[in-house]
N, C-alpha and C positions, 0 to 999 in steps of 0.2 A: 185098324181102319186107315185107309189112305185116300187122300183127296184126288189123286191123279186120275182115277177112272171117271170121277164126276166132272173134272175139268175137261177131260178128253170128250166126254159126251156133249158138253156145251160147245166145244170147238167143232165137233162133227156136225152138230145141229146148225151151226152157222154156215158150214160148208154146204150142207144139204139145202139150206134156204136160198143159197145163191148159185145152185147148180146150173140153172139155165141163164144166169146173168153173164154179162161180158167178163172177160178175164180180169179187167181192172177192178170190177166190183167184187169178184171172188177173192182177189188178192187183198183188197181192203177188208173184207170179212175175216180173212185169215189173220191179218195184222190186229184187228180188233180182238179176236179170240186170244191172241198172244198177250196183248196189253191188258186184257181183263183178267188174266190168270190170277194175279195177286188179290184182286178184289173178290173173285169167286172163292178163293181159298179163305179169305177173311170172312165172307158171308157164310161159308160152310162151317167155319170155326164157331161163329156166333150161333148158328143153328144148333150145332152139336152141344154147345154150352147151355143154350136155352133148354134143349131136351134133357140134358143131364140134370139141370136144376128142377125141372118138372118131375122127373123120375124120382129124384131125391125127396121131393115134397110128398110123393105118394108112398115111399118106402118107410118102414119103421126100422130104425137101427142100422141103416146103411147110408152112405154118402157116395154119390156118383159124381165124378169130376172128369173133365177133359183137360189133359196136359198136352201142350204142343211143344214138341222138341224136334228140331231140324225141319220145321215146316210141316210135319205130319202129326196128326192127333193120336193120342193114346187114351183109351178109356180106363179110368182107375176107379175101382169100387172098394170102399173101405167099410168093413163090417164092424159094428159095435161088438164089444166082448160078449160072448155067449153068457146068458143068464145063469147057466149051470156052473160056470167057472168060479172056483172059490176066490173070494176077494178078501183082502186084508181089511180089518175094521177101520172105518173112517173116523178121524177125530171129530169131536162135536163141532157142529157148524155154528158160526156166528149168525144171528138172525139177519135175514136179507132185508135191505131197505125196500120200502114199497116200490113197486114198479111204476115208472112214470106213466102218466096217462098217454094213451095212444094219440098220435097227432090227429087233429081234427080234419086233416086234408082228406077230402072224400074223392080225390081225383085218382085213386088207385095207387099203384106203386110205380117207381121209376128205377131204371137200371143204371148202375154206376160201375165202371170198370176201375178197379183199385189195384195198384201194383204194390206189393209188400215184399220186404226181405223174407226169404224162405224161412228163416228162424222165427220171425214174428208170426208168420202165417201158421207155422207149426204150433206155436204157443197159443194162438187164438183157437185153433182147432181142438187142442187138448182142453182148454178152458171150456169151450162149448160142449164138448163130449162129457166133461166132468159134471156139467149142469144138466145134461140130457137134452141139449138144444142143438139145433142146426147151427152151422157157422153163421149163416145169414141172420137168423134170429138173434144170435148172440151179439153180432156186430150192430144190428139195429138197436137193441136194448142198450148196448154200451154207448152208442151215439146219443140216444135219448137221455141217458143218465148224465152224460158229459154236458149236454146242452141245458139240462134242467138244474145242474149243480150250481149252488150260489157262489160263483167265483167270477172274478173280473176277467174279461177278455182283453184287457188293456195290458200291454207289455211295455217295459222300459228299455230303451236302447242305451248303449254305453254313454251316450252324450247327455242323458238325463231327460230328454223330452219323451213324452208318452205318445203312442200311436195306437189307434184302434185298427186291427187288421180284420178285414172281412173279404169274402170271395166265395168262389165255387170251383169245383173241379169238373172238367168236361172230358 
């Protein structure tokens, strides 16, 4: 998949819209098309990512992701192991702690862009797959458990005073 053709269609649309306009207006539309190119690519990346997420939610045993390298997207589909494949016996599992109650926020869901080191992302994906969950579900449950765990959010700095750290990521 390449975004170039979509960006070109938008730029050509701007050119057509100003076809009968004076030269100054046509040139302005051309410049706007050039300036908007990075924003169009970002919007298309978000669209592709949203579509991949929706497709993944509908598929059983597969994860669809969009990787952007060199400014162009690549669709990556990861299949879960075939159920026919012989698997080594698993060690007995420790009982799982009860799942925390779902947040009472009835406002739906929110999107968060999270940048992780590749090695951590890989570990999270493996842990989610081992539990038979999507990466998103695994991360949501991990966050819920971390927030409901009885531990202090207060940290001590080297000077001995305590500070409570709160905030959000945007």
